[in-house]
N, C-alpha and C positions, 0 to 999 in steps of 0.2 A: 144711850149708854147701856152697857151690858152688866147684869148682875149674875154672879155665880153663887148658888146656894149649895153648901156642902153640909152634910149631916155627920156629926161625930160627937161622941161623948167627950166631955171636957178633957179627959186624959189623952185622947187621940187628936185633939185639935191642932197641936203643934205639928204632928205628922201631916195632917191635911194641908196646913199652911205651907209647910216646906215643899210638899209635892206640887202645890199650885204655883208657888214662886219659882220652881225649878224649870218651868217652861219658858221659852223665849217671849219677851214682851215687846221687843223692838220699839222702844220709846213710848209704849203705852203707860199712862199714869194709872196707878192702882191705889185702892184703899181697902183695908181689911176691917170688917166689923165683926166682933166675936161676942158670943154670949156665954162663954164658959167661965168657970171660976178659977182656972189655972192661968197664970200669967204667960203670955206668948212672947216669943222673940222673933223680930223681923228686922231686915236690914234697915238702916237709918233713913233710907229714901222711901220706905213703905209706911205710910201712916196707919196706926192701929186705933180703932174706935171701939171702946168697950160699952157693951149694952148692959142694961140692968138685968140681974138674974130673974128668972121666971119666964113664963111663956111670952114671947115677943108680940103675939097678936092679941093676947087677952090683957093681962096686967101690965105688960110692957109695950103696948102699942104706942103710947105717947112717947116714951123714951126712944123707941125704935125710930119713930118719925123725926124726933129732934136730932138724934145722933146721926142718922143718914143725911138729913138736910144740912146739918153743920158740916159734915165731912164733904159733901158734894160742893157746897159753897166755898169751903176753905181750900180744897185740894183740886177741884175740877177734874176728877178722875175719869178715865175712859171706861174703867171696869171696877166693880166692887165685888169683893168676896165676902159673903155673909156666912159665918160659921154658926150653925145652930146645934144645940145638944140633942134635940129630939125632932121627930117628924110630926109632932103634935100640931095640928092646925096648919100644916104646910100649904094647903090650898089657899087659906086666908092670907098667909104671908106672901105667897106668890101674887095673889090678886092685889094686895096693897102696893107691891112694887110695880106692877104693870098698869095700875089705873091712873097714874099721873098725879095723884093727890100729894105727892111729896115735892111737886114742882118740877119733876123730871120723870119721864117714863122709862122704866128699865125693861130691857129684853132679858128675861130670866131663862137661864139654861140649867 
């Protein structure tokens, strides 16, 4: 499964989501997990998972694990877009996604 990490301040996350969704998916199932404080709008067939505010690898590591695990189990996506507000600890977030501890190993781009 592929995970795309996009960095954007909360005010710019809708533009990042719109740009990501504008590309052709050709039947690929997708899920969006976002950590911003602004509500995002997505088409009805694109599930949105909201992450707890704060650093997703420090105070939010457990909520990140729970949210992504639930989203993967519920929707069986081929690709996940993870919208983060900052690049703080990005290597740790990447390692968490790639190590398989979530029950699935992500290819992070």
